Every structure is written in C-alpha cells, then in structure tokens.
C-alpha positions as CSV (number, residue, x, y, z in Angstrom):
1,M,24.0,-154.6,240.8
2,F,24.4,-156.9,237.7
3,N,24.3,-160.5,237.7
4,I,26.6,-162.2,234.8
5,E,24.7,-165.6,234.0
6,K,26.3,-168.4,233.0
7,G,22.9,-170.0,232.0
8,Q,19.3,-168.6,231.8
9,M,18.6,-167.6,235.2
10,P,17.0,-163.6,235.2
11,P,19.0,-161.4,237.4
12,E,17.5,-159.2,240.2
13,Q,18.7,-155.6,239.9
14,A,17.9,-152.2,241.8
15,R,19.4,-149.0,241.2
16,E,19.2,-146.1,243.7
17,K,19.0,-142.6,242.7
18,G,22.1,-140.8,242.5
19,K,24.2,-143.6,242.7
20,A,26.9,-144.4,240.2
21,I,26.4,-147.2,237.9
22,K,29.0,-150.1,238.1
23,W,28.8,-151.7,234.9
24,P,29.9,-155.5,234.9
25,W,31.6,-155.6,231.3
26,K,35.0,-156.2,232.7
27,D,33.7,-159.3,234.7
28,M,32.1,-161.0,231.6
29,E,33.9,-163.7,229.7
30,V,33.0,-164.9,226.5
31,G,29.4,-166.4,226.2
32,D,28.2,-164.6,229.2
33,L,25.1,-162.7,229.3
34,V,23.6,-159.6,231.5
35,R,19.9,-158.8,231.2
36,I,19.1,-155.1,232.2
37,D,15.2,-154.4,232.8
38,D,15.8,-151.2,234.2
39,K,14.2,-148.9,231.4
40,S,16.1,-145.7,232.5
41,I,19.8,-147.2,231.8
42,M,19.1,-149.5,228.8
43,Q,20.3,-147.1,226.2
44,K,23.3,-146.0,228.3
45,A,24.2,-149.7,228.7
46,Q,23.9,-150.5,225.0
47,V,26.3,-147.6,224.0
48,Y,28.6,-148.1,227.3
49,C,29.4,-151.9,226.6
50,H,30.6,-151.2,223.1
51,A,32.6,-148.3,224.1
52,Y,34.1,-150.2,226.7
53,G,35.1,-153.2,224.6
54,R,36.4,-151.4,221.5
55,P,39.8,-150.2,222.9
56,I,40.2,-153.6,224.7
57,G,39.2,-156.1,222.1
58,Y,36.1,-157.2,223.8
59,K,33.0,-157.5,221.5
60,F,29.4,-157.5,222.8
61,K,25.9,-158.1,221.0
62,T,22.8,-156.4,222.4
63,Q,19.3,-157.1,221.7
64,T,16.0,-156.1,223.4
65,I,13.7,-158.8,223.9
66,D,10.2,-158.3,225.4
67,G,11.3,-154.8,226.7
68,V,14.6,-156.3,228.6
69,L,18.2,-155.4,227.2
70,H,20.4,-158.5,226.8
71,V,24.0,-158.0,226.4
72,W,26.2,-160.9,225.5
73,R,30.0,-161.0,225.3
74,I,30.9,-162.5,222.0
75,A,34.5,-162.0,221.9
C-alpha cells in the first residue's frame, strides 16, 4: 500500500473502503521517506507514526508539502 522510498520517486497509493491500513513504519530504515497523498488518512498517519516509534526508539519527522504528507524516519 505504501512505498518506502530510497530516493525521490513518488509512490502510487490506493486505499479501498473498509480495509485496514497496513502502515509501513516497521519496514522503514533511517533516511527513508513515505509520501501520503490520501487526505482522508494524513492526520492518522502523522499521529500513528510517532505513536508507533516512541516505545521502540524510532523517530519520525512529518511535514505537509503541497498537500502531500511526507514522513521521514530520522532515528
């Protein structure tokens, strides 16, 4: 569902109604980027990445650029 980018390639994303979201946070390495352009899940993604990372020591930076949420793993 989400692509973890090693460079600057934009991911193709699709979310079916009623389907659970499989977040990519556990598969990300430091320096990886995920772009989320689905406005219906942007706020959830921003909260969930930080909540996921806190107890296990992962740190994320989030920023919305031109209507797309960018999530970087920074530690």
